Backbone of each chain as ProteinMPNN parsed JSONL, in Angstrom:
{"seq_chain_A": "XXXXXXXXXXXXXXXXXXXXXXXXXXXXXXXXXXXXXXXXXXXXXXXXXXXXXXXXXXXXXXXXXXXXXXXXXXXXXXXXXXXXXXXXXXXXXXXXXXXXXXXXXXXXXXXXXXXXXXXXXXXXXXXXXXXXXXXXXXXXXXXXXXXXXXXXXXXXXXXXXXXXXX", "coords_chain_A": {"N_chain_A": [[32.684, 166.814, -36.265], [34.576, 168.226, -33.759], [35.419, 169.798, -30.715], [38.309, 170.804, -28.833], [40.051, 171.213, -25.816], [42.151, 172.42, -23.081], [40.705, 172.329, -20.833], [38.726, 171.002, -18.07], [36.469, 168.142, -18.24], [34.017, 168.987, -17.081], [34.103, 171.793, -17.308], [34.165, 171.99, -20.082], [31.69, 170.894, -20.623], [30.124, 172.937, -19.632], [30.637, 174.983, -21.481], [29.629, 173.798, -23.792], [26.924, 173.751, -23.122], [26.403, 176.473, -22.702], [26.835, 177.601, -25.235], [25.131, 176.132, -26.725], [26.124, 173.997, -28.268], [26.292, 171.827, -31.082], [28.131, 169.841, -31.233], [30.642, 167.813, -29.56], [32.952, 168.855, -26.947], [36.238, 168.062, -26.305], [38.606, 166.886, -23.829], [41.845, 167.639, -22.791], [43.585, 167.836, -20.371], [46.214, 167.879, -19.302], [47.569, 168.507, -21.539], [49.104, 166.684, -22.902], [48.24, 164.663, -24.526], [47.011, 165.301, -26.957], [47.124, 168.094, -27.544], [49.817, 169.119, -27.192], [51.329, 167.092, -28.65], [50.267, 167.546, -31.225], [51.116, 170.046, -31.794], [49.938, 172.362, -30.693], [50.346, 173.556, -28.238], [51.02, 176.486, -26.418], [53.877, 177.685, -25.543], [54.664, 180.103, -24.627], [52.654, 181.167, -23.212], [51.52, 181.561, -19.998], [49.234, 180.416, -19.022], [48.787, 177.82, -19.688], [47.204, 176.96, -21.849], [45.538, 176.013, -24.937], [46.739, 176.821, -28.207], [44.573, 178.471, -30.523], [43.071, 176.668, -33.208], [42.828, 174.405, -36.054], [42.495, 171.065, -37.142], [42.052, 169.027, -39.947], [41.048, 165.795, -40.452], [41.378, 162.983, -42.427], [39.197, 160.201, -43.359], [40.877, 157.981, -43.237], [42.558, 158.566, -41.209], [44.547, 160.483, -41.537], [46.224, 163.604, -41.251], [45.043, 166.212, -43.11], [44.806, 168.89, -43.326], [45.901, 171.781, -41.608], [45.831, 174.277, -39.176], [47.431, 176.505, -37.148], [47.089, 178.818, -34.678], [48.8, 181.967, -34.14], [48.618, 183.084, -31.638], [46.276, 183.468, -28.878], [44.36, 185.061, -30.068], [44.364, 184.69, -32.747], [42.705, 183.199, -35.068], [41.186, 180.57, -37.05], [39.652, 181.119, -40.264], [36.362, 180.389, -40.871], [35.281, 179.887, -43.402], [37.495, 179.16, -44.893], [38.149, 176.726, -43.723], [35.869, 175.23, -44.356], [36.118, 175.206, -47.116], [38.461, 173.712, -47.458], [37.617, 171.314, -46.363], [35.612, 170.632, -48.164], [37.175, 170.157, -50.387], [38.02, 167.591, -50.126], [36.161, 165.982, -51.233], [34.218, 164.29, -50.174], [31.196, 162.508, -49.262], [28.388, 164.248, -47.857], [27.663, 164.059, -44.346], [26.067, 163.179, -41.214], [25.979, 164.045, -37.719], [25.89, 162.555, -34.542], [23.841, 163.774, -31.856], [25.443, 165.779, -29.446], [26.457, 164.81, -26.201], [26.78, 165.59, -22.722], [28.38, 165.655, -19.464], [28.022, 166.573, -15.955], [27.708, 170.108, -15.495], [30.273, 172.345, -14.981], [31.29, 175.289, -14.699], [34.268, 177.269, -15.25], [36.087, 179.468, -12.994], [36.588, 181.935, -14.155], [35.022, 182.058, -16.369], [32.988, 183.57, -18.887], [29.654, 184.534, -18.463], [26.863, 183.415, -20.475], [25.072, 185.499, -21.078], [26.711, 187.652, -21.112], [28.345, 187.564, -23.315], [27.903, 188.979, -25.729], [28.472, 191.617, -25.008], [31.112, 191.373, -24.263], [32.321, 190.614, -26.725], [31.646, 192.82, -28.323], [33.012, 194.838, -26.972], [35.656, 193.997, -27.382], [35.802, 194.275, -30.13], [35.462, 197.087, -30.552], [37.609, 198.094, -29.148], [39.733, 197.107, -30.664], [39.217, 198.449, -33.067], [39.628, 201.103, -32.267], [42.359, 201.088, -31.608], [43.392, 200.486, -34.088], [42.798, 202.77, -35.546], [44.21, 204.659, -34.063], [46.879, 203.875, -34.324], [47.354, 203.715, -37.05], [49.376, 204.264, -38.812], [51.536, 202.703, -38.268], [52.243, 200.108, -39.408], [51.661, 198.037, -42.298], [51.144, 195.421, -41.628], [50.12, 195.646, -39.045], [47.779, 197.091, -39.564], [46.439, 195.264, -41.26], [46.259, 193.113, -39.526], [44.664, 194.042, -37.361], [42.38, 194.602, -38.786], [41.654, 192.053, -39.663], [41.169, 190.908, -37.179], [38.951, 192.379, -36.247], [37.093, 191.651, -38.211], [36.864, 188.947, -37.622], [35.727, 189.037, -35.036], [33.303, 190.2, -35.672], [32.167, 188.123, -37.146], [31.849, 186.318, -35.076], [29.974, 187.657, -33.523], [27.768, 187.511, -35.202], [27.489, 184.738, -35.207], [26.796, 184.389, -32.59], [24.199, 185.32, -32.547], [22.942, 183.213, -33.866], [23.372, 181.225, -31.989], [21.796, 182.163, -29.887], [19.306, 181.95, -31.081], [19.125, 179.169, -31.362], [18.94, 178.48, -28.7], [16.59, 179.6, -27.943]], "CA_chain_A": [[33.189, 168.059, -35.719], [34.875, 168.09, -32.338], [36.282, 170.81, -30.116], [39.279, 170.226, -27.898], [40.709, 172.245, -25.012], [42.849, 171.915, -21.896], [39.784, 172.419, -19.702], [38.17, 169.757, -17.544], [35.193, 167.784, -18.868], [32.928, 169.813, -16.544], [34.187, 173.118, -17.939], [33.746, 171.84, -21.482], [30.225, 170.711, -20.597], [29.539, 174.267, -19.432], [30.717, 175.718, -22.754], [28.669, 173.181, -24.706], [25.572, 174.191, -22.757], [26.296, 177.931, -22.88], [26.775, 177.936, -26.658], [24.223, 175.174, -27.371], [26.93, 173.407, -29.34], [25.812, 170.539, -31.572], [29.25, 168.898, -31.264], [31.266, 167.73, -28.237], [34.295, 169.394, -26.702], [37.063, 167.039, -25.667], [39.431, 167.42, -22.753], [43.245, 167.195, -22.682], [43.947, 168.74, -19.269], [47.68, 167.994, -19.172], [48.029, 168.872, -22.894], [50.119, 165.729, -23.361], [47.631, 163.611, -25.333], [46.734, 165.804, -28.309], [47.474, 169.513, -27.749], [51.267, 169.24, -27.431], [51.783, 166.277, -29.79], [49.844, 168.089, -32.515], [51.745, 171.349, -32.001], [49.057, 173.467, -30.318], [50.7, 174.136, -26.936], [51.678, 177.786, -26.525], [54.826, 177.682, -24.427], [54.868, 181.473, -24.148], [51.478, 181.593, -22.463], [51.595, 180.892, -18.691], [47.948, 179.822, -18.588], [48.759, 176.407, -20.1], [46.035, 176.725, -22.688], [45.861, 175.597, -26.303], [46.58, 177.807, -29.275], [43.412, 178.142, -31.344], [43.448, 176.081, -34.489], [41.989, 173.363, -36.644], [43.041, 170.028, -38.013], [41.083, 168.183, -40.651], [41.609, 164.447, -40.522], [40.645, 162.168, -43.402], [38.687, 158.965, -42.744], [41.952, 157.015, -42.974], [43.328, 158.991, -40.041], [45.681, 161.346, -41.878], [46.003, 165.055, -41.209], [45.069, 166.755, -44.47], [44.873, 170.352, -43.231], [46.277, 172.164, -40.247], [45.977, 175.708, -38.897], [47.818, 176.76, -35.752], [47.087, 180.262, -34.445], [50.005, 182.529, -33.539], [48.3, 183.35, -30.24], [44.864, 183.155, -28.61], [43.454, 185.905, -30.847], [44.576, 184.389, -34.164], [41.84, 182.018, -35.228], [40.966, 180.264, -38.469], [38.463, 181.574, -40.968], [35.483, 179.226, -41.063], [35.117, 179.613, -44.831], [38.692, 178.45, -45.337], [38.033, 175.347, -43.24], [34.833, 174.569, -45.162], [36.678, 175.004, -48.457], [39.404, 172.582, -47.38], [36.822, 170.098, -46.143], [34.959, 170.325, -49.434], [38.159, 169.688, -51.377], [38.222, 166.145, -49.956], [35.22, 165.313, -52.124], [33.49, 163.252, -49.448], [29.754, 162.701, -49.166], [27.955, 164.867, -46.601], [27.239, 163.111, -43.323], [25.482, 163.84, -40.043], [26.681, 163.728, -36.477], [24.967, 162.331, -33.419], [23.76, 164.885, -30.907], [26.494, 165.704, -28.433], [26.007, 164.733, -24.808], [27.826, 165.971, -21.772], [28.133, 165.355, -18.066], [27.691, 167.731, -15.12], [28.25, 171.403, -15.914], [31.095, 172.961, -13.931], [32.006, 176.391, -15.33], [35.47, 177.769, -14.591], [35.867, 180.685, -12.198], [36.686, 183.154, -14.968], [34.204, 181.924, -17.58], [32.031, 184.657, -19.099], [28.292, 184.007, -18.606], [26.314, 183.55, -21.823], [24.439, 186.813, -21.265], [27.736, 188.692, -21.232], [29.212, 187.349, -24.471], [27.757, 190.039, -26.728], [29.185, 192.804, -24.504], [32.539, 191.047, -24.331], [32.754, 190.659, -28.12], [31.54, 194.2, -28.795], [34.124, 195.579, -26.368], [36.884, 193.602, -28.074], [35.751, 194.863, -31.484], [35.669, 198.538, -30.555], [38.989, 198.344, -28.708], [40.606, 196.861, -31.821], [38.998, 199.541, -34.024], [40.271, 202.318, -31.758], [43.808, 200.928, -31.753], [43.704, 200.52, -35.527], [42.785, 204.174, -35.965], [45.266, 205.404, -33.365], [48.22, 203.485, -34.782], [47.185, 203.269, -38.439], [50.585, 204.483, -39.615], [52.647, 201.868, -37.784], [52.675, 199.155, -40.438], [50.573, 197.349, -42.989], [50.837, 194.215, -40.859], [49.241, 196.031, -37.944], [46.471, 197.425, -40.141], [45.799, 194.024, -41.717], [45.983, 192.267, -38.365], [43.495, 194.533, -36.625], [41.214, 194.437, -39.67], [41.279, 190.63, -39.595], [40.604, 190.636, -35.85], [37.598, 192.95, -36.204], [36.241, 190.807, -39.057], [36.618, 187.704, -36.871], [34.776, 189.312, -33.954], [31.986, 190.411, -36.289], [31.622, 186.788, -37.447], [31.427, 185.719, -33.806], [28.723, 188.312, -33.101], [26.719, 186.893, -36.015], [27.308, 183.369, -34.721], [26.113, 184.464, -31.299], [22.763, 185.421, -32.835], [22.482, 181.855, -34.159], [23.358, 180.513, -30.698], [20.627, 182.592, -29.13], [18.129, 181.374, -31.731], [19.062, 177.738, -31.006], [18.585, 178.338, -27.303], [15.267, 180.206, -27.693]], "C_chain_A": [[33.378, 167.871, -34.219], [35.705, 169.295, -31.903], [37.248, 170.128, -29.174], [39.948, 171.365, -27.135], [41.441, 171.592, -23.849], [41.967, 172.012, -20.656], [39.307, 171.043, -19.269], [36.895, 169.397, -18.308], [34.023, 168.639, -18.368], [32.919, 171.212, -17.132], [33.738, 173.045, -19.393], [32.237, 171.617, -21.58], [29.536, 172.062, -20.446], [29.549, 175.071, -20.728], [29.718, 175.143, -23.755], [27.251, 173.656, -24.421], [25.386, 175.68, -23.054], [26.116, 178.314, -24.347], [25.849, 177.01, -27.436], [24.927, 174.469, -28.521], [26.358, 172.055, -29.779], [26.924, 169.497, -31.675], [29.939, 168.901, -29.898], [32.579, 168.504, -28.149], [35.05, 168.372, -25.861], [38.082, 167.695, -24.744], [40.822, 166.776, -22.739], [43.908, 168.094, -21.631], [45.458, 168.936, -19.161], [48.339, 168.381, -20.494], [49.028, 167.87, -23.481], [49.559, 164.667, -24.311], [47.395, 164.051, -26.781], [47.283, 167.208, -28.518], [48.969, 169.68, -28.032], [51.728, 168.371, -28.594], [51.401, 166.845, -31.154], [50.323, 169.525, -32.731], [50.904, 172.543, -31.604], [49.361, 174.061, -28.938], [51.412, 175.464, -27.17], [52.602, 177.931, -25.318], [55.082, 179.08, -23.887], [53.704, 181.976, -23.307], [51.436, 180.84, -21.133], [50.302, 180.2, -18.263], [47.802, 178.363, -19.01], [47.494, 176.064, -20.888], [46.5, 176.206, -24.043], [45.853, 176.82, -27.207], [45.284, 177.471, -30.012], [43.867, 177.538, -32.675], [42.488, 175.006, -34.934], [42.875, 172.309, -37.287], [41.868, 169.32, -38.687], [41.75, 166.831, -40.858], [40.744, 163.621, -41.464], [40.152, 160.89, -42.724], [39.76, 157.897, -42.517], [42.933, 157.516, -41.912], [44.51, 159.896, -40.336], [45.297, 162.822, -41.776], [46.117, 165.597, -42.627], [45.1, 168.282, -44.469], [45.124, 170.73, -41.778], [46.423, 173.676, -40.186], [46.327, 175.847, -37.432], [47.904, 178.27, -35.57], [48.391, 180.729, -33.805], [49.828, 182.743, -32.041], [46.797, 183.177, -30.07], [43.879, 184.0, -29.427], [43.55, 185.636, -32.349], [43.861, 183.079, -34.476], [41.486, 181.801, -36.696], [39.652, 180.818, -38.998], [37.61, 180.345, -41.293], [35.335, 178.867, -42.536], [36.305, 178.826, -45.386], [38.61, 176.969, -44.941], [37.006, 174.581, -44.07], [35.34, 174.273, -46.573], [37.624, 173.799, -48.468], [38.652, 171.267, -47.202], [36.151, 169.668, -47.44], [35.915, 169.748, -50.456], [38.434, 168.19, -51.237], [37.257, 165.344, -50.821], [34.432, 164.194, -51.462], [31.993, 163.553, -49.434], [29.414, 163.387, -47.838], [27.489, 163.797, -45.618], [26.62, 163.886, -42.172], [26.224, 163.374, -38.801], [25.66, 163.561, -35.365], [24.98, 163.528, -32.488], [24.798, 164.693, -29.8], [25.894, 165.665, -27.035], [27.142, 165.181, -23.903], [27.404, 165.621, -20.354], [27.806, 166.616, -17.291], [28.434, 168.991, -15.553], [29.004, 172.045, -14.755], [31.905, 174.11, -14.526], [33.243, 176.813, -14.542], [35.187, 179.091, -13.896], [35.864, 181.946, -13.042], [35.843, 183.084, -16.236], [33.19, 183.071, -17.673], [30.633, 184.056, -19.242], [27.751, 184.265, -20.01], [25.741, 184.939, -22.085], [25.466, 187.917, -21.457], [28.573, 188.6, -22.494], [29.127, 188.469, -25.506], [28.531, 191.281, -26.294], [30.69, 192.586, -24.6], [33.055, 191.2, -25.77], [32.696, 192.078, -28.677], [32.679, 195.038, -28.236], [35.438, 195.266, -27.072], [36.937, 194.251, -29.455], [36.088, 196.353, -31.448], [37.055, 198.909, -30.034], [39.958, 198.161, -29.889], [40.46, 197.971, -32.857], [39.71, 200.819, -33.581], [41.783, 202.242, -31.932], [44.22, 201.021, -33.221], [43.762, 201.967, -36.018], [43.958, 204.933, -35.343], [46.646, 205.127, -33.961], [48.234, 203.08, -36.256], [48.451, 203.423, -39.276], [51.74, 203.561, -39.219], [53.145, 200.92, -38.872], [51.453, 198.552, -41.113], [50.174, 196.089, -42.234], [49.869, 194.538, -39.722], [47.844, 196.341, -38.464], [45.727, 196.165, -40.561], [45.399, 193.15, -40.534], [44.762, 192.723, -37.596], [42.232, 194.415, -37.469], [40.713, 192.989, -39.617], [40.632, 190.312, -38.252], [39.171, 191.16, -35.75], [36.637, 192.096, -37.037], [35.889, 189.504, -38.333], [35.578, 187.938, -35.769], [33.382, 189.54, -34.526], [31.352, 189.079, -36.684], [31.122, 186.128, -36.163], [30.114, 186.348, -33.311], [27.549, 187.755, -33.904], [26.429, 185.477, -35.52], [26.559, 183.362, -33.394], [24.601, 184.611, -31.482], [22.195, 184.032, -33.105], [22.421, 181.024, -32.879], [22.089, 180.876, -29.935], [19.338, 182.065, -29.738], [17.98, 179.901, -31.391], [18.566, 177.563, -29.582], [17.173, 178.835, -26.993], [14.183, 179.136, -27.674]], "O_chain_A": [[32.478, 167.424, -33.509], [36.583, 169.754, -32.634], [37.022, 168.989, -28.764], [40.362, 172.361, -27.729], [41.367, 170.38, -23.652], [42.444, 171.797, -19.542], [39.458, 170.056, -19.988], [36.302, 170.26, -18.956], [33.133, 168.979, -19.147], [31.856, 171.761, -17.422], [33.023, 173.921, -19.878], [31.591, 172.098, -22.511], [28.495, 172.307, -21.055], [28.578, 175.761, -21.039], [29.048, 175.883, -24.475], [26.475, 173.928, -25.337], [24.356, 176.096, -23.584], [25.354, 179.225, -24.672], [25.782, 177.085, -28.663], [24.382, 174.361, -29.62], [25.984, 171.235, -28.94], [26.687, 168.387, -32.152], [29.836, 169.878, -29.157], [33.227, 168.769, -29.162], [34.556, 167.89, -24.842], [38.38, 168.884, -24.857], [40.962, 165.554, -22.682], [44.684, 168.991, -21.961], [45.922, 170.057, -18.95], [49.555, 168.562, -20.545], [49.72, 168.18, -24.451], [50.317, 163.859, -24.847], [47.562, 163.263, -27.711], [47.855, 167.489, -29.572], [49.341, 170.319, -29.016], [52.457, 168.859, -29.458], [52.124, 166.652, -32.132], [49.978, 170.152, -33.733], [51.121, 173.64, -32.119], [48.677, 174.995, -28.519], [52.3, 175.559, -28.017], [52.16, 178.257, -24.216], [55.654, 179.232, -22.807], [53.756, 183.075, -22.755], [51.328, 179.613, -21.125], [50.278, 179.483, -17.263], [46.784, 177.737, -18.713], [46.823, 175.06, -20.649], [47.69, 175.988, -24.268], [45.065, 177.745, -27.009], [44.929, 176.297, -30.115], [44.934, 177.876, -33.187], [41.477, 174.734, -34.287], [43.888, 172.633, -37.906], [40.837, 169.054, -38.068], [42.866, 166.74, -41.37], [39.523, 163.568, -41.314], [40.627, 160.533, -41.646], [39.574, 157.002, -41.692], [44.013, 156.95, -41.741], [45.386, 160.067, -39.488], [44.2, 163.228, -42.161], [47.157, 165.46, -43.271], [45.388, 168.898, -45.495], [44.629, 170.088, -40.852], [47.065, 174.281, -41.044], [45.6, 175.36, -36.567], [48.703, 178.931, -36.233], [49.012, 180.0, -33.032], [50.776, 182.599, -31.269], [46.111, 182.781, -31.013], [42.689, 183.687, -29.472], [42.875, 186.298, -33.137], [44.361, 181.994, -34.18], [41.49, 182.743, -37.488], [38.675, 180.961, -38.262], [38.082, 179.39, -41.91], [35.269, 177.689, -42.888], [36.146, 177.946, -46.232], [38.956, 176.083, -45.723], [37.233, 173.431, -44.444], [35.033, 173.229, -47.149], [37.583, 172.975, -49.382], [38.995, 170.248, -47.802], [36.127, 168.483, -47.773], [35.52, 168.942, -51.298], [39.02, 167.585, -52.135], [37.499, 164.173, -51.111], [34.023, 163.246, -52.132], [31.576, 164.703, -49.576], [30.065, 163.143, -46.822], [26.981, 162.752, -46.023], [26.65, 165.116, -42.161], [27.002, 162.421, -38.846], [24.696, 164.32, -35.261], [25.994, 164.211, -32.346], [24.995, 163.589, -29.294], [24.949, 166.391, -26.726], [28.312, 165.15, -24.284], [26.239, 165.332, -20.082], [27.369, 167.612, -17.868], [29.608, 168.954, -15.922], [28.443, 172.262, -13.681], [33.085, 173.934, -14.829], [33.264, 176.726, -13.315], [34.183, 179.751, -14.168], [35.207, 182.925, -12.688], [35.943, 183.964, -17.091], [32.613, 183.487, -16.668], [30.437, 183.157, -20.06], [28.145, 185.234, -20.659], [25.9, 185.49, -23.174], [25.125, 189.007, -21.917], [29.423, 189.457, -22.733], [30.136, 188.866, -26.089], [29.176, 191.929, -27.12], [31.443, 193.488, -24.969], [34.086, 191.829, -26.006], [33.589, 192.494, -29.416], [33.251, 195.862, -28.95], [36.24, 196.164, -27.328], [37.989, 194.718, -29.891], [36.913, 196.823, -32.232], [37.614, 199.93, -30.436], [40.878, 198.956, -30.082], [41.447, 198.394, -33.46], [40.311, 201.525, -34.39], [42.416, 203.211, -32.352], [45.272, 201.571, -33.547], [44.642, 202.344, -36.793], [44.612, 205.741, -36.003], [47.472, 206.031, -34.085], [49.013, 202.22, -36.667], [48.588, 202.791, -40.323], [52.821, 203.65, -39.802], [54.327, 200.929, -39.217], [50.353, 198.56, -40.561], [48.998, 195.729, -42.203], [48.919, 193.796, -39.471], [46.847, 195.912, -37.883], [44.543, 196.004, -40.266], [44.337, 192.526, -40.538], [43.919, 191.911, -37.218], [41.148, 194.16, -36.944], [39.511, 192.737, -39.536], [39.67, 189.548, -38.183], [38.286, 190.476, -35.235], [35.505, 191.846, -36.623], [34.761, 189.02, -38.421], [34.662, 187.135, -35.591], [32.389, 189.12, -33.931], [30.137, 188.916, -36.574], [30.09, 185.458, -36.166], [29.257, 185.661, -32.754], [26.465, 187.548, -33.36], [25.272, 185.067, -35.426], [25.786, 182.447, -33.109], [23.819, 184.097, -30.682], [21.105, 183.701, -32.639], [21.513, 180.21, -32.709], [21.398, 180.006, -29.405], [18.384, 181.765, -29.02], [16.871, 179.42, -31.158], [17.851, 176.606, -29.285], [16.62, 178.543, -25.932], [13.009, 179.45, -27.478]]}, "seq_chain_B": "XXXXXXXXXXXXXXXXXXXXXXXXXXXXXXXXXXXXXXXXXXXXXXXXXXX", "coords_chain_B": {"N_chain_B": [[48.708, 189.698, -47.277], [45.85, 187.972, -46.198], [42.726, 189.607, -45.728], [40.978, 188.35, -44.101], [42.081, 186.572, -42.336], [44.8, 186.066, -40.075], [46.752, 184.125, -40.089], [47.463, 181.727, -42.456], [46.189, 178.476, -43.089], [47.652, 175.2, -43.536], [47.734, 173.022, -46.206], [48.202, 169.581, -46.289], [50.745, 168.107, -48.177], [50.566, 165.649, -50.769], [51.904, 162.446, -50.095], [53.168, 163.292, -47.908], [51.658, 163.03, -45.751], [50.507, 162.561, -42.416], [49.601, 159.954, -40.384], [47.487, 159.877, -37.599], [46.525, 159.249, -34.162], [44.711, 159.549, -31.139], [43.801, 159.551, -27.654], [41.467, 161.015, -25.522], [39.423, 162.723, -23.045], [35.852, 162.882, -23.11], [33.116, 165.276, -22.775], [31.658, 164.161, -20.805], [33.411, 162.975, -19.244], [34.237, 160.544, -20.195], [36.317, 158.087, -21.837], [37.609, 158.942, -25.022], [38.406, 158.171, -28.28], [40.12, 159.024, -31.181], [40.226, 157.358, -33.524], [37.949, 155.857, -33.3], [36.017, 157.426, -34.317], [36.075, 157.963, -36.989], [34.381, 157.509, -39.179], [33.775, 159.301, -40.996], [35.308, 162.259, -42.388], [37.112, 164.105, -39.916], [36.79, 167.133, -38.186], [38.696, 168.932, -36.065], [38.589, 171.365, -33.7], [40.675, 173.526, -31.962], [40.65, 175.02, -28.79], [41.078, 177.883, -26.662], [39.818, 177.67, -24.274], [37.759, 177.703, -21.211], [35.826, 179.707, -21.646]], "CA_chain_B": [[48.017, 188.998, -46.175], [44.41, 187.946, -46.372], [42.039, 190.429, -44.742], [40.068, 187.569, -43.265], [42.771, 185.758, -41.351], [46.19, 186.45, -39.883], [47.613, 183.002, -40.429], [46.808, 180.782, -43.349], [46.453, 177.089, -42.746], [48.524, 174.469, -44.451], [47.22, 171.753, -46.732], [49.297, 168.612, -46.313], [51.036, 167.648, -49.529], [50.516, 164.202, -50.994], [53.161, 161.782, -49.789], [53.727, 163.853, -46.681], [50.579, 162.999, -44.765], [50.865, 161.873, -41.18], [48.467, 159.298, -39.732], [47.531, 160.111, -36.153], [45.432, 158.795, -33.318], [44.918, 159.931, -29.745], [42.662, 159.325, -26.76], [41.273, 162.055, -24.51], [38.144, 162.539, -22.363], [34.766, 163.714, -23.622], [32.558, 166.2, -21.781], [31.059, 163.366, -19.739], [34.589, 162.352, -18.614], [34.423, 159.184, -20.727], [37.409, 158.036, -22.822], [37.253, 159.219, -26.419], [39.555, 157.886, -29.14], [39.881, 159.547, -32.537], [40.0, 156.33, -34.546], [36.582, 155.344, -33.163], [35.077, 158.429, -34.834], [36.504, 158.327, -38.334], [33.514, 157.006, -40.234], [33.816, 160.404, -41.958], [36.422, 163.135, -42.021], [36.922, 164.774, -38.625], [37.318, 168.489, -38.009], [38.933, 169.171, -34.647], [38.948, 172.759, -33.442], [41.369, 173.688, -30.688], [40.144, 176.206, -28.107], [41.824, 178.319, -25.483], [39.085, 177.123, -23.142], [37.213, 178.509, -20.116], [35.256, 180.905, -22.272]], "C_chain_B": [[46.506, 189.067, -46.388], [43.741, 188.846, -45.339], [41.202, 189.615, -43.775], [40.788, 186.723, -42.226], [44.224, 186.192, -41.246], [47.123, 185.355, -40.364], [46.845, 182.087, -41.367], [47.132, 179.367, -42.901], [47.308, 176.417, -43.813], [47.86, 173.174, -44.886], [48.397, 170.788, -46.837], [49.506, 168.1, -47.723], [50.958, 166.123, -49.598], [51.892, 163.583, -50.72], [53.784, 162.262, -48.489], [52.709, 163.823, -45.549], [50.951, 162.121, -43.586], [49.615, 161.264, -40.565], [48.589, 159.495, -38.225], [46.383, 159.401, -35.471], [45.727, 159.299, -31.91], [43.64, 159.662, -28.96], [42.634, 160.419, -25.703], [39.972, 161.745, -23.767], [37.084, 163.4, -23.022], [34.175, 164.542, -22.472], [31.73, 165.482, -20.719], [32.154, 162.601, -18.988], [34.76, 160.885, -19.023], [35.565, 159.192, -21.745], [36.878, 158.198, -24.241], [38.498, 159.034, -27.269], [39.226, 158.279, -30.573], [39.486, 158.453, -33.518], [38.618, 155.678, -34.434], [35.557, 156.249, -33.844], [35.418, 158.849, -36.261], [35.687, 157.612, -39.407], [33.334, 158.08, -41.309], [35.063, 161.206, -41.614], [36.104, 163.794, -40.681], [37.533, 166.162, -38.687], [37.471, 168.698, -36.511], [39.375, 170.612, -34.472], [39.561, 172.85, -32.055], [40.977, 175.036, -30.083], [41.052, 176.595, -26.955], [41.128, 177.842, -24.21], [38.58, 178.172, -22.163], [36.612, 179.806, -20.63], [33.83, 181.117, -21.798]], "O_chain_B": [[45.967, 190.122, -46.722], [44.151, 188.849, -44.178], [40.764, 190.126, -42.745], [40.146, 186.204, -41.313], [44.812, 186.638, -42.232], [48.157, 185.627, -40.974], [45.703, 181.72, -41.091], [48.221, 179.099, -42.395], [47.631, 177.004, -44.845], [47.476, 172.342, -44.064], [49.444, 171.12, -47.393], [48.552, 167.702, -48.392], [51.242, 165.417, -48.63], [52.919, 164.156, -51.086], [54.787, 161.721, -48.025], [52.868, 164.494, -44.529], [51.61, 161.091, -43.728], [48.666, 161.984, -40.256], [49.66, 159.305, -37.648], [45.404, 159.004, -36.103], [46.891, 159.455, -31.541], [42.551, 159.559, -29.524], [43.648, 160.713, -25.069], [39.47, 160.624, -23.848], [37.367, 164.519, -23.449], [34.673, 164.509, -21.348], [31.163, 166.123, -19.833], [31.868, 161.699, -18.2], [35.35, 160.09, -18.291], [35.766, 160.188, -22.44], [35.832, 157.657, -24.598], [39.527, 159.661, -27.016], [38.18, 157.909, -31.106], [38.516, 158.604, -34.261], [38.167, 155.019, -35.371], [34.381, 155.9, -33.945], [35.09, 159.956, -36.686], [36.23, 157.164, -40.417], [32.81, 157.81, -42.39], [35.785, 160.878, -40.672], [34.936, 164.011, -40.359], [38.647, 166.346, -39.177], [36.489, 168.647, -35.77], [40.395, 171.035, -35.016], [39.021, 172.309, -31.09], [40.97, 176.059, -30.768], [41.711, 175.749, -26.35], [41.778, 177.636, -23.185], [38.913, 179.353, -22.258], [36.878, 180.88, -20.09], [33.178, 182.076, -22.212]]}, "name": "protein", "num_of_chains": 2, "seq": "XXXXXXXXXXXXXXXXXXXXXXXXXXXXXXXXXXXXXXXXXXXXXXXXXXXXXXXXXXXXXXXXXXXXXXXXXXXXXXXXXXXXXXXXXXXXXXXXXXXXXXXXXXXXXXXXXXXXXXXXXXXXXXXXXXXXXXXXXXXXXXXXXXXXXXXXXXXXXXXXXXXXXXXXXXXXXXXXXXXXXXXXXXXXXXXXXXXXXXXXXXXXXXXXXXXXXXXXX"}
C-alpha cells in the first residue's frame, strides 16, 4: 500500500506522522512521473494537485483496477478496493513499517486536532445542501448522500488514527 | 448510481492490461521505483495532498 501526491517529501512526511500511517506517501511534485501519465492530473484545478483515486497493480506490473475521481471530493470506496484486491486471489502479505524524513507541513495543512471539526463541518454542510436542494435531481441527492457516507467513514477512520497514536 | 460512491472504478479486461513502472521520491526524499516493490500486488492511492 502506497500513497502518492504532488506534495514535497516533507509535506508527505507530515501527513504520515499526523495520521500515523502504516504505509509511505510518495512524491511527484511536477506530476510528470506518475500523476499525469496515469491520468490523475486535474487540468481544471489551478492548485496542480492530483485527483483522488486508486490503482491496483499486479505483481507482474500490470494495472488491474483503476479509479479516477471526478474531482477532489470524489473518492473511492474502500470496500470496493478490498473486493478488487481480493479478486486477484493472492496470498496475504505484510508490509515493512514506513519511514519518513523531516516533517515539513504545508502552510494550509489542517492540524491533526482539527480534523474531526473539519470533517464534521463538511458532513453537515453537505446534509444541509442535500435538504435544501433535494428536488434538483436524483444525481444531486445520490451525490450528496455518497459524500456524507464517505465523510462518516473518514470520521470512523479518524477514531482508529487516534487510537494508533494514543 | 451506488449510494457509496460517485464514480465506480474500472477493472481492466484480460488482454487489455497495461504494464507500468515509474520512479518518484519517498517521504525521506529517496528515489522509489514501483518495480522494486512488486513482491506482492501494490495498491497506490492518489491524494490531493497538503491535508
